[in-house]
C-alpha angles and dihedrals in degrees: 000000000000123000121200122184108220092173131012105170129113127239092317126048114244132201104287093005126091127197113285120292130145124199118208119196121193123168090344091305118123130219131175128214104200124345107217093127120078087269099178092050092051097044092048094046091048092051099244118162103243091202087069092064108106108167145004121208119199118202096199144340103269120120094240088063103040113016092104089064091077092063091041094053095045096047092044089055100040106032117005097061097167097061124100127177144142126242119210113204126185091223136036091228088066091056092046093047094050092048091049095046092046092051090048091055097041099035086227138071120278114265117273086231084082111067130182137219136171121247110242127199111263125020105347103160135039133159136157091288111031146022124208125200122185124215117192118239130193095230092113098034095113091061095037090241125133130254133175145190117216133223108205118198122188139137090012092301133107129213123184119204108194097203114205114325141197116284091246093049088230085142096052100135100230093154092052093048110032110105091348108075126071090194131024119201108192131177123230105190101092100039137048118270089233093056092047092053091052091052092047090057088062096047099078096209127144096223136030125189112191119207138158093051121175132205094023090221085080088074090073093058094040094050092048093046090047091066090067099042122102095236140055113278116201130183107202124208125207109286096023116138131199134188111221 
């Protein structure tokens, strides 16, 4: 399993950092976890074969995690007529909104080569390459909306993407991660760096890749604390790739 970070920023793009989007590649098949970054631009410029894209999984309905889907859906309907993939949204209103906005732009319905499903708690997706399990988070609890973290299993390895969490990290999925994940990809925009480090100590994972950091001054604390932690701490930039 290969992980490529197409976007690693927080709720606002930064110089050199797009909105969050993570590309997973397994057996030459492509999957996206979130699509906040200008995904089509990046994939095209990097020479990826768009026909290899099979599914997109959205953690929650904030623009920095799903705005790139507008461009994807429109271009997949209008221009890239040989692509076919499924988009998993946490809420039906996301599916409805994308269909409506796409039809408004195109003056026609989105192609039926793009299909939609709702994310469900627990294992909600499995194919010959990859299994996805959703764990509910409280990031959207104030607005009664839905948010998830995702456990990704492929090639005998497991990667847990926390998605955005509650400021207190009361929803940090220790039970889902401890002793089960080879890599943990947490955010650090909605919690303190100190609290995240304390939770990471409980996670019992060999490798942590921190993204979605705000303010960026948190990097100083995280990098210093990482020197004392009993696992590898990585801070990916946009475009960085890792074999898991």
